[in-house]
N, C-alpha and C positions, 0 to 999 in steps of 0.2 A: 553166737548167742545177740539176743537181741537187747536192747541197750535200757536201761532201769524204766519206768515213765519218768516225765517232767512232773514236778511238783505245782499242784496250782496254787498262784495266790491268791489268799483274801482277799477279795470286792468288796465295797462299800455294803451290798448287801447281808454279807459274813460279817458285817460290823456293827449295820445294824441291827441284828437280827442278836447281838449278845446281850439286847439291850435286857433289864432283867438275867441274865443271866452270871454273867461273868461283868468286872472292870475290864476295863477296856485297858491295855499300856500301845500309850501313844511319847515316840520323840522325835527333836528333830533331828535330820539327816541333812548333811552338803557333802558331801564324798563318797569314792566308790570305797574304801577300807572300812567307814567308820559305818555305811548299812553295812557290809560283811559282818563285820560285833555285831551290831546294831538285831539282823534280822532274824536272828530264830527265837529274840526276847520279846521283842514288838508285835504285836496284830499289826500297829497304823504308821508307820515315818512320817511327816512332812519333812517337804521343803520348804521349811518357810521364809518367807520373807527375811525373817532376822539377822538371815545369813550377809546381809548387808550392813550388820552393828557385828553381826561374829565374824566376820571374816575381814569385809572392804574397811570396814574402819567411821564406817557411817552416824555419826548423828544421829540420824533414824531412819527407820522403814523407806521412807516418800523417795531415795535417788535410785530404788532401785529399778533395776530394766525388766523388760519381758527378755530381753535373751540372756540377765543375766541365771534368770529364773529358768530358762529351758535347757541351760548348759549343765547345770547343778541337779535337774531333776536327771536328764541325763546320764552325771553320772552316777547318781544313786542308784537308781536301774539297770547300773551292771552290777552291781552291788548285793542286789537282794534276790530272793526262790523265794522268795513267801510273803512275808507283809506287803495293804496295801499299803502303796506310796501315792497320796495324795502333792499337787502341786503350789503353790500359793501363786495368787494371783497376783501379780502387785498393781502399790499404784498407781492410776492413771491407764488403767488395762484395761475395765470395766464398770467404769463409773458414767462414762458420758451415754450409754446409752445399750439397753438390755442386746441390739445386732453387734456391735462391739465387741462388748462381753461372750457374745458365741465367737465371733469371729478367732479372740487371742483365745479364749480356754481351747477351741478346737484344735488352734494351731500349738499351744503346749504340749494338750494330748498326743496329735500328732506324732511331734517331733522326739518325745520322751520316751510315750509307751507307759505312761503312768497311767491311777486308777478313776483320775477326778480330779476338782480344782479346787482349793476354797479361797473364799471371800469374805469380806467383812462387814456388815451393814446389818442393819432394819429393818425395820417399815418401806424405806425408800428402796433398795434390793428385794424387796419379795416381792414382785415385777419379774428382773434379768432371772432371778432362784428356777423360779415357774418357766420361765422361756428357756431356758439352760436343758435342767431337768427335762421337760416335755421331748428335747430336741438330743437325748441321749447322752447328756455331762450326768456327771453323778458331782453330789457338791458338798461340801462339808463348808456347814456356816460358823460365821466368826461374830459375836457379841460380849460384850458389856464394856471394858474397854480393849478400847481399838487402834492400837498403833496406830494404822496411818490417818487418824483423823487427831493425830497428838499435836497438830500444830489452831485446830480448831477448839477443841475440846480443855485445854486447859491444863495440859503435859502429862505425865505417866501418872495417873490417880487412880485409888480404884473406886469403883461404880455403886452404886444403889442405897448411898449414906441418907437418903433424906427420900421421901412416898413422892415426890414427881419422879426425880431420880432414878427411882424404883420403878413402878410401873413404867416409864420407856424402856428396862432393859424386858421386861414380864413381858410389852408389845413386839418388842422387836421381835425375841425369840418364840415368841409364840408364832408372829407374822415368817419367819425363815423355813421353820419347821410345817407351815401345813402347805409351804411355798414347794416342798417335798426333798428339801435337805435332806443327805440322809443320815446326818449329825452334825449336833451346835458344839461347838469350843466357846467355853464358856470362858471370859478370860478378869480379871483382877472384880471382882464382881463378891462385895460382903458375902459371908455363910448361909445368912440362914434364908438371904433368897437362890442364891446360885442353887440350894436345899432345895427352895420350893420349886423350880423351874424343871431343874431332873424329876420331878417327883413326878410332878404335871402331864408333861410334855412326852408324848409317843416315841420320838425317835431318841436314840439316847445322846448326852451329853460329857463331853470331854474336858475337863479344869484342867486353867494352871491357873493358881491364885484365885480359889475358886474355894469350891466344897470337897471333902472326903465321898459326900455322897452321887457326886456326879457317879455318873453310870463307867467312866474312863478318865485317865488324868494324862497332861503331857508335859512337859519339859524343854528346855532349850537344853540340848544336850550338852553342852562344851558351860552349862552353866551347872549344868548339875555334877558335873567331872569337878569342877574345884578346876580352870580354865584360867579365870581371874576375877585374883585375887583382890580387884580395888572392887568390884561390885559386884551386893550381894542381894538380890530383891527378897522381900522378907521369905512368897513363896515360897523360897527352892532351900533344898536341901542339897546341900554335896559329899554325894553316893563315894570321891575319893579327892585326893588334892594334888588333882594332874597339875595346876602353875608350881606347885613346888620342886616333885618330880624334875619335869622338866628341865628349870631354871638350876639344880643342881647336876643334871647331866653335862649339862653344855657346859654350867661351869666347870665339871671336870674334864671335857674336852677342851677345852681353852688352854686351860693348866696345861692337862699334856703335851699338847702342841706345843705352847711355851717352852716345852724343859724338853722334847724332841722323842717323848716318850710313844708317842701314835706317830706316824704310826712305827708298830714296831714290822718283825721280818714274818710275822707270821703274816701280816696284813703288804706283802709287797709277792709282784712274781719273779721269777728267778727266771733267766736262758733257759729253753728247751734245754735236757740234757746234759744236766747240772743238778744235784739231787741239795 
């Protein structure tokens, strides 16, 4: 009997084709087990450089390395059969030149098997995006609040509150779309502006702290699952409160170990030949 045909993963072109069809479902993914759980429900999984803060306890994403992104990209791809997988290019891996960006993007794709890369930036990165796309590397853009620029942008604050700032986000979005990005993340941008950009661009937009009118939505999975009790951005909805569940489970485990209630007989191995 022949093996069943292998399911084809969604491609960046498939994601782009969802514009004006239905909303794009996206989440961040960093590990194989979580990718397996998300795969059936998400169109796009982003191996985000947010892993630096979520998994490694860094204060910002600036300290994330190319090696970290590749290792987690490989882990996520092991758990995926359906979703399109995009890997973030970390700070310092693409800003120097378009040639540097190509070398590192090609390395990410070769070593992980991902479907494309994401990079932050607007008009200043348009030439780089076009250079990558022309050479066969699909690019997911990212404008508005750009976490890799936190040290020069005055911190994590929403964008588009005055005319000059709004015009910059508009120009950034248009430049990256025209450069050939298959889709565009709009982060931390005031709702009317994110709505306007989404309606104007030919490529789909994926919002995070932007607008329900975006062509899709993405959240950091650990935020959405309620794994952090001490931090909840305005744009995050907790679909579960796993921090409380995990904390209670660990508390119960610790109590049972101290009371010698765990392990019980059913959790131990008996010598062979004895019932």
